[in-house]
N, C-alpha and C positions, 0 to 999 in steps of 0.2 A: 412596109410603110412607104418606101420610096415610090413604089408603083402606084399606090393610092393617091399620094400627093401629086405626082406627075400628071396623072389623069385629070385631077381636079383643076389643075392650072394649064392644061393643054400642052404639056411638055412630053417629049418622047422618052419613056423610061429607059430604054436601052442606050440612050445617049446622055444620060444624067449620072452624076456621081454625088456621093454624100460623105462628108467627113465632119467630125466634131470640131467645134470652134469655141474658143474663149474658155474662161474659167468661172462663169457665173454660178452662184450658189443656189439660185432659185429655179429659173427656167433652164431647159436644156437647149443648146443652140448648135446648129450645123451650118456649114457652107454647102449649098446645093449648086453644082455647076452643070450647065447644059448648053451645048453648042458654043462653048467659050464664054458664056455669060454666067455671072455669079449672082446668087441670091443668098440671103440669110433666112434660114428656116428655124423657127422656134416652137418648142412645145411648152405650153403654159403649165406651170405647176398648179394644178387645181386643188391641191391640198392646202396651199397657201392662199391662192386666189380662188375662192370657192365659187365665184360667179364670173368666169372668164368673159362672158358676153358683155359685162359691164366695161371691161377694158376696151373691147372693140368699139363700143359706143362712144367712150370718151375720146379715143383717137379719131374717130369719124367726125365728131363735132369740132375738135381742135383743128383738124385738117381743113374743114370747110371754112372756119373762121380765118385761119391764116392765109389760105388761098385767096379769099375775098379781100382782106385788108392788107396783107403783107406778102404778096405773091413772090417776092424775092427771097424770102426766108427759106432755108433748106429744111423742110419738114419731111422726115423719112417716114412716109405713110405706107401702110400695108399694100402689097400687090393683091389685086382682086382675082378671084377664081373665074372660071368660065361662066359661073352663075352669079357673078358680081358679089361674091362673099368676101369679107375682109378677115374672117376667122372661120375655120372649119373644125368640125368634130368628126373624128374617126372612131367608130365603135371599137372598144377594146384597146385603143391607142391613146386617145385624149384630144385636147384642143391644140390646134396649130395655126400659125400665121406666117406669112413670108414677106420679106422686104427686099428691095433691090440693094445690091451691094454697092456702097458708095466708093467709086474708084479713087485711088490715090489718098483716101482718108486713112488716118492713123489714130490709134488710141494709146493711152498710157495707163499702166496699172499703178504707178507710183508718181508722186510729185517730187521731182528731183531738182527743179529750179523755179525761182519765183515767177518767171514769165509764164510758165505753164499754170501756176496757181492763179495768176492774173487772168489769163485767157479762159480758164475753166470758170472762175467766178463771174467773169463778164458774160459768158454764154448763159449761165443760169439766171443771171440778172436780166439779160435781154429776153429770154424766154418768158419770164413773168411780166416784164414791161410790155412786150408786144401783145400779151393776152390780158392787159389791164381792162380792155373794153369787153372782154368775154364774160358772159353771164355764168358765174360759178355754180348756179343752181342746176345747170345742165350737166355737171360732172357727177358721175356715180362715185360713191365711196367704195373704192375697191378693197381697201383694208381698214375696216372700222377701228377707230381709236389707235391708229398706228403710232402717232406721236402724242398720245394722251399721257403726259407724265403722271398726272394724278392717279390714273388707272394703273400704270406700271408700278407705282409705289404700293397700291393696294394689293396687287398681285404678289409683290415682294413680301408684304406683311402676311398674306395668306400662306405663302411658302414657308415662312418662319413658324407658322402654326402647325402645318401639316407635312412639311418636307422631311428630308433625310436628316435625322437627329445627329448622326455622327458628323455629317458634313457641316451642319449648323454649328456644332461645337468647335469644329476645326477652323472656322472662318469668322470668328467674332470681331477681329480687327476691321475686316471689310464691312461687316454688318454695322459696327459702331460708327464707322466713318460715314457711311451712307445716311445713317440716322442724324448725325451731326450736321449734315449739309441739307437738311430738309427745307431750309429757307428757300432753296431753289424752286421747290414746288409751290411755296407761297407766292413767289413772284409770278410763276406760270399761271396760277389761279387769278391773280390780279390782272394779268394781260388779257385774259378772256373777257373781262368786263370793262376794259379800258377803251374808251371811244376813239382814242388816237391810233389804235391797232386795227388793221383791216385784214380780213381773210381774202387771199388772192389765189390765182392759179399757181400752185406750188408743186415742185417736182418731188420732194421728200426723199430723194436718194441721190445726193449730189457728189458721190465719189467721182474721182477724175476719169475713171474708165467709162463714165456715161456722157463723155464729151467727145465729139469727133473733131480732129484737128487736120489741117492741111500739112503738106510735107515741110512747110516752113515754121510749123509750130503755132500757127494762128487758128483760133477756134472757128469751127464751121457751124455747129449746132449741138443740141443735146439730144440724147437718145434714151432708150429704155424707159418709156413713159407709163409703165403699168401702175406706178404709185402716184401719178399726177392726180391731185385732189385739191379741194379748197384747203388752205392752211395759212399759217402765219409765216412771215419771212424768217423767223428764228429757226424754223426747221431746215431750210436750205442753207442759210449762212452757218448755222450750228454744225451741220454735217460736214461742211467744207472745213471749218475750223478743226473739227474732230479728226478729219482724215488727211488734211494737207499740212498742218503745222509741224507735226513730228516726222522725223525721217524714217521712223519704223511704224509698223501697223499694230493693231490690237493683238496680233499673234505673237509679238516679241516677248520673250520671257526674261530677257536681260534688260531690266528697267533702267539701267544706267544709260541706255541708248535713247530713251524717251526725252524729248526736249521740245520747248516752244520756240520755234524760229520766228523772231519778230518780223523779219523782212517778208516772210510768207504771209503773216497776218496782214501786213501792210498791202501786200499784193491782192489778197482776198478783198480787203476793204476797197482798194482802188478799183479793182475790176468790177465788183458787184455794184458799187455806188456810182460808177461811171454810167451805168444803165439805169439804176434805180433811185438816183439822188432826188429826182422830182416826183417820184412815186411814193417814197416812204416819207412819213411825217418825221419831224426832228426828234420827237419822243421815241419813235421806233428806232431811229438811228442810234439813239443813246443806249439802246439795249443790244448793240452789235456784239459786244464781248459776252454779255449774258447768254446770247444764242449758243456760244460754244460751251458754256457751263451747262446749259439746258440739255444739249445733245450728249455730251460726254457723260454727265451724271445719269441720264436715262439709259444709255447703253451699258454703263456699269451695273445698274440695277437689273437690267434684263439678263446680263450674263450671270450675275450672282443668283438671281431667281431660278434660272435654268439649272445652274449647278446644284442648288438645294433640291430641285425637283428631279434630280437624276438625269439631266441632259436630254430632256424630251423634246426640246424645240431646236436648238442649234446643233445638238449632237456633240460628240467629243472624240478627238483622235487619240487621246491618252487620258489617264486618270487625272482629274483636276484641271482639265483644259479650260473649262469655262470660268473657273476660279482665277486662273492665270489671266484670262482675258479681262475679267472684272478688275483685278488688281492693276493690270496694265492701264486701264481707263481711269482708275482712281489716281494713279500716279500722274497721268496726263492732266487730270482735273486739278490736282495739287499744284502742279507747275503753272497751269493757267491762272489759278488764283494768286499765285506768288507774283505774277506779272500783270495782274488785272489793271492796276492803276496806270502802268506804262501803256498798255494797249488801249485803255479807255482814253488816254490823252491823245493818242493818234486819231481816234474817231472824232473826238471833240475838235481837234484841229482841222480835220476834214470838213466838218459841219461849218465851222467858223469861216474857213476859206471859201467854201461854196456860197455862203451867205454874202460875203464881200463881192464875189464875182457876179451875183445876180443883179 
């Protein structure tokens, strides 16, 4: 593989090295080093992204727009081959693209202080704000129905009809709680016909590792743009709430460690709205806490659906792994609901203060 890649990019194979990089769950990533210069080489998972060319087209259009209107923004665009290709296909190997390695940039896998939450949220807000003038019709849908909560619930119901009966019998408490919270779906359906909600350029995968930081902890830009599609702001804000607020991830099986850190919620709101306050309608802002409910609930459904379907999507490292993940997210949802009024007051105060300053 290295020889074929090096040849396509005009690099001397015998002076290049390749080593695995990062812990991404979807694409496979390496650092390619040649003549002291580093590149990021990625192989696209074409089982998940069945039309990798769509991703390349999206990045191309976004890059052109940002270069024209916001040339100062750090957009990590693909390195082109000798034939001016931004993505290549190697027979028997798959689809690959390469990026320049951003020197001195750092990433974080976890959110351990509120300032990192603020910077991450600000960068995702900035990304959407800068692309407010971009025609979303130019974006390919790389993952159809990725955040379609209505569909996810239908898939859950189908799993209850056709899935592993023993597993269904053993997880009735999780099933019952998901059914009890079905009003979250009703609100999602209302949003889709609400004239005050707008579809924008949305990242859809706002975990903190998808933000580049400088050595001082200041955000530089967002990366991993494969899931960039038209979407509602609740997708990006919701995933930040889901992944930044608790000190432990969805993998934690000691649920006593799960908690809602209010100062981290404030940091997300301050960071995201510092960029998006004039882009979002007041009604959209009032759904800020709902965004967290939306994403946590949907992820719990997806984990439980996969558990009932014998772990065919996420896989499992041990028996009941996806049930643990589901119950972890349901505990997070319960804690978010318990603090919903407090968090909603923080957003309402932000909107009120912003109105006074205008």
